[in-house]
C-alpha positions in Angstrom: 147.8 149.9 148.9 145.2 147.3 149.2 142.4 149.9 148.5 144.2 151.1 145.4 144.8 147.5 144.2 140.9 146.8 144.3 140.4 150.1 142.6 142.3 148.8 139.7 140.3 145.6 139.4 137.2 145.5 137.2 133.9 145.5 139.1 131.9 142.4 139.6 128.6 144.3 139.9 127.0 146.4 137.2 125.5 148.8 139.6 128.0 151.8 138.7 126.9 151.3 135.2 123.3 152.0 136.3 124.6 155.0 138.5 126.2 156.3 135.3 123.0 155.9 133.2 121.0 157.8 135.7 123.8 160.5 136.0 123.8 161.0 132.3 120.0 161.5 132.2 120.1 164.0 135.1 123.1 165.8 133.6 121.1 166.1 130.2 118.0 167.4 132.0 116.1 164.3 131.5 113.9 162.6 134.2 115.8 159.6 135.4 112.5 158.0 136.5 111.0 157.9 133.1 113.7 158.2 130.6 115.3 155.2 129.1 118.9 154.5 129.7 121.3 156.3 127.4 123.8 153.5 127.6 123.6 149.7 127.7 122.8 148.3 131.3 121.6 145.3 132.8 117.7 145.0 133.0 117.4 148.1 131.0 113.5 147.8 130.8 113.5 148.8 134.7 113.9 152.4 135.3 115.6 154.0 138.2 114.6 153.4 141.8 117.2 155.6 143.6 116.1 158.5 145.9 116.2 161.9 144.5 119.3 163.1 146.4 121.2 160.3 145.0 120.2 161.2 141.5 121.4 164.8 142.0 124.6 163.2 143.3 124.8 160.9 140.2 124.3 163.9 137.8 127.0 166.0 139.6 129.6 163.2 139.6 128.9 162.5 135.9 129.2 166.2 135.0 132.8 166.2 136.5 134.0 162.9 135.1 131.8 161.0 132.6 132.6 157.3 133.5 131.2 154.8 135.8 134.7 154.8 137.5 133.7 158.2 139.1 131.5 156.4 141.4 134.3 154.2 142.8 136.4 157.2 143.3 133.6 159.1 145.0 132.7 156.0 147.3 136.5 155.6 148.3 136.9 159.3 148.9 133.9 159.3 151.2 135.2 156.3 153.2 138.5 157.9 153.6 137.0 161.2 155.0 134.9 159.4 157.4 137.9 157.2 158.6 140.0 160.2 159.1 137.4 162.2 161.1 136.3 159.1 163.2 139.7 157.8 164.1 141.1 161.2 164.8 138.2 161.8 167.2 138.4 158.5 168.9 142.1 158.7 169.6 142.1 162.3 170.6 139.4 161.9 173.2 140.8 158.6 174.6 144.3 160.2 174.8 145.6 156.7 174.6 145.2 153.6 172.1 142.7 151.5 174.0 142.2 148.0 173.0 138.7 148.8 171.8 139.8 151.7 169.7 142.6 149.5 168.2 140.2 146.9 167.2 137.7 149.4 165.7 140.4 150.9 163.7 141.4 147.4 162.4 137.9 146.7 161.4 137.2 149.9 159.7 140.5 149.7 157.8 140.5 146.1 156.8 137.1 144.6 156.9 136.0 143.0 153.5 132.7 144.7 153.2 134.4 148.2 152.9 137.4 147.0 150.8 135.4 145.1 148.2 132.0 146.8 148.1 133.5 150.4 148.2 136.7 150.3 146.3 136.0 147.4 143.8 132.2 147.7 143.3 131.7 151.5 143.9 128.5 151.0 146.1 127.5 153.9 148.1 125.6 152.5 151.0 128.2 153.2 153.4 127.7 157.0 153.0 124.1 156.7 154.3 125.5 154.5 157.0 128.0 157.1 158.1 125.4 159.8 158.0 123.2 157.6 160.2 126.1 157.1 162.8 126.4 160.9 163.0 122.7 161.4 163.3 122.6 158.9 166.2 125.4 160.5 168.1 123.6 163.7 168.0 120.1 162.2 168.9 121.1 160.4 172.1 123.4 161.8 174.8 124.6 158.3 175.9 126.4 158.1 172.6 127.8 161.5 172.3 129.8 164.0 174.3 127.4 166.8 173.1 124.3 167.0 171.2 123.3 169.2 168.4 119.6 169.5 167.2 120.6 171.1 164.1 123.1 168.4 163.1 120.7 165.7 164.3 118.1 166.8 161.7 120.8 167.5 158.9 122.4 164.0 159.3 119.2 162.1 159.7 117.5 163.6 156.7 120.7 163.3 154.7 120.8 159.8 155.4 117.2 159.2 154.5 117.4 161.1 151.4 120.6 159.3 150.2 119.7 155.8 151.0 116.5 155.5 153.5 118.9 154.5 156.5 118.5 157.8 158.5 114.9 156.6 159.5 116.7 154.4 162.1 117.8 157.5 163.9 114.4 157.9 165.3 114.9 154.5 167.3 117.7 156.2 169.1 116.2 159.5 169.9 115.1 159.9 173.3 113.9 163.3 174.6 112.5 162.1 178.0 112.3 158.7 179.7 108.9 157.5 180.7 108.3 154.8 183.4 106.0 153.0 180.8 107.8 151.2 178.0 105.0 151.6 175.4 105.0 155.3 176.2 108.8 155.4 175.5 108.0 154.0 172.0 105.3 156.6 171.4 107.6 159.4 172.7 110.2 158.4 169.9 107.8 157.9 167.1 105.6 160.9 167.7 108.3 163.5 168.6 108.8 166.3 166.2 112.1 164.5 165.2 110.3 161.2 164.6 107.3 162.7 162.7 109.6 164.8 160.3 111.9 161.8 159.6 108.9 159.7 159.0 107.2 162.1 156.6 110.6 162.5 154.8 111.2 158.9 154.5 107.8 158.3 152.9 108.5 161.1 150.5 111.6 159.3 149.0 109.2 156.5 147.8 107.1 158.8 145.6 109.2 158.7 142.5 109.8 154.9 142.6 106.1 154.0 143.5 104.3 156.7 141.3 106.6 157.7 138.6 108.8 154.9 137.7 107.4 152.4 135.1 108.5 149.2 136.6 107.9 146.1 134.6 107.2 144.3 137.8 106.3 145.6 141.2 107.0 144.7 144.9 108.4 141.2 145.6 108.6 140.1 142.1 111.3 142.6 141.4 113.6 141.0 144.1 112.5 137.4 143.0 113.1 137.7 139.3 116.2 139.8 139.3 118.3 140.0 142.4 117.1 137.0 144.5 120.2 134.6 145.2 121.7 132.7 147.9 118.8 133.0 150.5 118.7 129.5 151.9 115.2 129.8 153.2 114.0 130.8 149.8 115.6 127.9 148.2 114.2 125.6 150.9 110.6 126.7 150.3 111.2 126.1 146.4 112.1 122.6 147.3 108.7 122.2 148.8 107.0 123.7 145.7 106.9 127.4 146.6 107.6 129.8 143.5 110.5 132.2 144.4 108.3 135.2 144.9 106.3 133.3 147.4 109.4 132.3 149.1 110.7 135.8 149.3 107.1 136.9 150.6 107.4 134.3 153.4 110.9 135.2 154.4 110.0 139.0 154.6 106.9 138.1 156.8 109.1 136.0 158.9 111.6 138.9 159.5 108.7 141.0 160.6 107.4 138.4 162.9 110.9 138.1 164.5 110.9 141.9 165.0 107.4 141.9 166.5 108.4 139.1 169.0 111.4 141.1 170.0 109.2 144.1 170.5 106.8 142.2 172.5 109.5 140.9 174.9 110.7 144.4 175.3 107.2 145.5 176.4 106.9 142.6 178.6 110.1 143.5 180.3 112.0 140.4 179.2 114.6 142.1 177.3 116.3 145.6 177.1 115.3 148.0 174.5 118.6 148.0 172.6 118.7 144.2 172.8 115.5 144.1 170.9 116.5 146.8 168.5 120.0 145.3 167.6 118.6 141.8 167.3 115.9 142.9 164.9 118.2 145.1 162.9 120.8 142.2 162.6 118.1 139.6 161.7 116.8 141.9 159.1 120.1 142.1 157.3 121.3 138.4 157.8 118.0 136.9 156.8 117.0 139.4 154.1 115.8 137.7 150.8 118.4 139.6 148.8 121.9 138.5 150.1 124.1 141.5 149.0 127.1 142.1 151.3 126.8 145.9 150.8 123.5 145.8 152.9 125.6 145.2 155.8 126.8 148.8 156.0 123.7 149.4 157.9 125.3 147.5 160.9 128.3 149.9 161.0 126.8 152.4 163.4 125.9 149.7 165.9 129.5 148.2 165.6 130.9 151.6 166.4 128.4 152.3 169.3 127.5 149.0 171.0 130.2 147.0 172.8 127.5 144.4 173.7 126.5 143.7 170.2 129.7 144.7 168.3 131.5 141.4 167.9 128.4 139.5 166.7 127.9 142.2 164.0 131.5 142.1 163.2 131.4 138.5 162.8 128.5 138.5 160.2 130.1 141.4 158.4 133.3 139.3 157.9 131.3 136.4 156.7 128.9 138.4 154.4 131.1 138.0 151.3 130.4 134.4 151.3 126.9 135.5 149.9 128.6 135.7 146.5 128.7 132.0 146.5 124.9 132.2 145.8 125.8 132.9 142.2 127.2 129.4 141.8 124.5 126.7 141.6 126.7 124.0 143.2 127.3 126.3 146.4 123.9 128.3 146.4 123.0 128.6 150.1 126.5 127.8 151.9 127.2 131.5 152.7 123.7 132.0 154.0 123.9 128.9 156.2 127.2 129.9 157.5 126.2 133.4 158.3 122.9 132.8 159.8 124.4 130.0 161.9 127.0 132.5 163.3 124.4 135.1 163.9 122.0 132.6 165.7 124.9 131.3 168.0 125.7 134.8 169.0 122.2 135.8 169.8 121.4 132.8 171.7 124.4 133.3 173.8 123.6 136.9 174.8 122.3 137.6 178.2 119.1 139.3 177.3 118.8 140.6 180.9 115.9 142.7 182.2 116.6 146.3 183.0 
């Protein structure tokens, strides 16, 4: 009932209108990367930047039901299919309702990211996140009851083509375990699976980088149009930095944090998945664009990692506070609360050496 009630509310975001515009262009045989929007949309001078598979999806959806509302229906249907499959699988294999299964079920059914971003806003990032989850369980024996190479490739490439997320499946793939940590990283990245996913990932950027006539490129797009609520960017502005420069510094800071985590892993100070999950969580929590639907990328970790589950559940529950960034008097409150919670969780972990 709650999902249906949210479906009846008008969306806050205008993203479904842009999905609709791209879908109309595709359905009419036009190139969505160069053709102007056939309907009124926000920032109409910016052309599409969604991957080709999403463009096909947009065109197919609009052909069936020519309204932006169709994307909210599609988003909700995709979530219900995954919930049915996942919960049925968990409970049938456990043969009983364990505490972990119960809490995972509660989170998947009632977390605010899914409820608001799928059913009210019609965002589609969760589809890529669910495909990534299924790619991971087929890429690493520790996460699955059985592995399938074909499913691993299909799910990973599907997640990459839909929203880039599938490239993370490479980080979970382990064909053999070397005694040397640096060699384990190379084995992942230079495996057939890693190379194919990497090339396919780069291929998705071709339309946006070489076809789409953006009015602005790179960090300026984030800074001018979708930057809001990131407390670090606002702090840099207080010290005289322009917003694009603040975004640039935050982006580099995230990369530095990931590099430090990688170095600690190579020095045998932290475990591999501790370094990976810390880097992934920090990427989302500190990302210059504070949009709650980006937190869907954490859902596979929540479903797979008991050690990091509750920290990521916490920041997902707090992520809707980022909407306060649209109000000048509250600006960075959501960012401060979420990053503080994430920092406390990370510093209370035992990053034990294994």
